[in-house]
C-alpha positions as CSV (number, residue, x, y, z in Angstrom):
1,Q,24.1,-19.1,27.7
2,V,23.2,-18.8,23.9
3,Q,24.1,-15.4,22.0
4,L,22.0,-15.0,18.5
5,V,22.9,-13.0,16.0
6,E,20.8,-12.3,12.6
7,S,21.8,-11.2,9.4
8,G,20.3,-10.9,5.8
9,G,17.7,-8.6,6.1
10,G,17.4,-5.4,3.8
11,L,15.0,-3.9,1.1
12,V,13.6,-6.1,-1.6
13,Q,11.2,-5.8,-4.3
14,A,7.7,-7.7,-3.9
15,G,8.1,-11.2,-5.6
16,G,11.8,-11.2,-4.8
17,S,13.7,-13.2,-2.2
18,L,15.9,-12.9,0.9
19,R,17.7,-15.3,2.9
20,L,18.0,-14.5,6.4
21,S,20.9,-16.1,8.9
22,C,21.0,-16.6,12.6
23,A,24.5,-17.4,14.0
24,A,24.6,-18.7,17.4
25,S,27.4,-18.6,20.0
26,G,28.1,-19.4,23.5
27,R,27.4,-23.1,23.1
28,T,26.3,-25.5,20.2
29,V,22.6,-25.2,19.4
30,R,22.6,-28.7,17.8
31,S,19.6,-30.2,20.1
32,Y,18.0,-26.6,20.7
33,V,14.8,-26.1,18.7
34,M,15.4,-22.8,16.4
35,G,12.5,-20.5,15.5
36,W,11.8,-17.5,13.5
37,F,9.2,-14.8,14.4
38,R,8.5,-11.4,13.1
39,Q,7.2,-8.2,14.8
40,A,5.9,-4.6,13.5
41,P,5.6,-2.0,15.8
42,G,2.5,-1.9,18.2
43,K,1.8,-5.5,16.9
44,E,2.1,-9.1,18.7
45,R,5.1,-11.0,17.7
46,E,4.0,-13.5,15.0
47,F,5.5,-17.0,14.7
48,V,7.0,-17.7,11.3
49,A,9.0,-21.1,11.3
50,A,10.7,-23.4,13.8
51,I,12.6,-26.3,13.3
52,S,13.7,-29.4,15.7
53,G,16.9,-30.1,17.0
54,S,17.3,-32.8,14.7
55,G,16.3,-31.0,11.5
56,S,13.3,-33.6,10.8
57,I,10.5,-31.6,11.9
58,T,9.6,-28.0,10.7
59,Y,6.7,-25.7,11.6
60,Y,5.5,-22.7,9.5
61,G,3.1,-19.9,10.3
62,D,0.2,-20.1,7.6
63,S,1.0,-16.8,5.9
64,V,4.6,-18.1,4.8
65,K,3.8,-21.6,4.3
66,G,4.8,-22.6,0.7
67,R,6.9,-19.6,0.6
68,F,9.6,-19.5,3.4
69,T,11.9,-22.6,4.2
70,I,13.8,-22.9,7.7
71,S,17.0,-25.1,7.8
72,R,19.8,-25.5,9.8
73,D,23.5,-26.3,9.6
74,D,24.7,-27.6,12.9
75,A,28.4,-27.6,11.8
76,K,28.1,-23.6,11.5
77,N,25.8,-23.4,14.5
78,T,23.5,-21.5,12.1
79,V,19.7,-21.2,11.1
80,Y,18.5,-19.8,8.0
81,L,15.2,-18.6,6.7
82,Q,14.7,-18.7,2.9
83,M,12.0,-16.2,2.1
84,N,10.7,-16.6,-1.5
85,S,7.9,-14.8,-3.4
86,L,8.0,-11.7,-0.7
87,K,5.0,-9.7,-0.3
88,S,4.6,-6.4,1.0
89,E,2.8,-7.7,4.1
90,D,6.0,-9.5,5.1
91,T,7.7,-6.1,6.0
92,D,8.8,-6.6,9.7
93,V,11.6,-7.0,12.1
94,Y,12.7,-10.8,12.1
95,Y,13.8,-12.2,15.2
96,C,15.8,-15.7,15.6
97,A,14.9,-17.6,18.8
98,A,16.1,-20.9,20.3
99,T,15.1,-23.1,23.3
100,L,16.2,-26.7,24.6
101,S,12.7,-28.0,24.8
102,I,9.1,-26.8,23.9
103,Y,6.7,-27.7,26.6
104,N,3.3,-26.6,25.0
105,S,3.2,-25.1,21.6
106,W,6.1,-24.3,18.8
107,Y,4.0,-21.2,17.9
108,D,4.2,-19.5,21.2
109,H,7.2,-16.9,21.7
110,N,7.1,-17.5,25.1
111,E,8.5,-21.0,25.1
112,Y,11.9,-19.4,23.6
113,A,14.5,-18.7,25.9
114,Y,17.1,-17.1,23.7
115,W,16.4,-14.0,21.3
116,G,18.6,-12.4,18.7
117,Q,18.3,-8.5,18.3
118,G,16.5,-8.5,15.1
119,T,16.9,-7.9,11.4
120,Q,14.7,-5.5,9.2
121,V,13.1,-6.8,6.3
122,T,11.1,-4.6,4.0
123,V,9.3,-5.7,0.9
124,S,8.3,-2.6,-1.6
125,S,5.2,-3.1,-3.6
């Protein structure tokens, strides 16, 4: 069983930056695909970014491409999401997710078996 805990959320002005962290426990996530999703109340969970177990492959949602960067530090069993040039529309609860294998689509939240509790990111304009 994998437990995920996000941190680093908060309030930031538009144009600013935040770095989210996702600390895993229970087992090493060295070979796991790790992802970030976000969700606003009443909306679908939206794919943000994902990284392969080796760290060599990354995917980004169209709305964050070029502004956000996902990375992993397997020695710390932690995944990061560096968010730059933040916009008011980036305001959401951000969730970390993990899975051992992707069967169909990296962008589909149903592919991910483990989830954190979420961290709020609020961008003021």
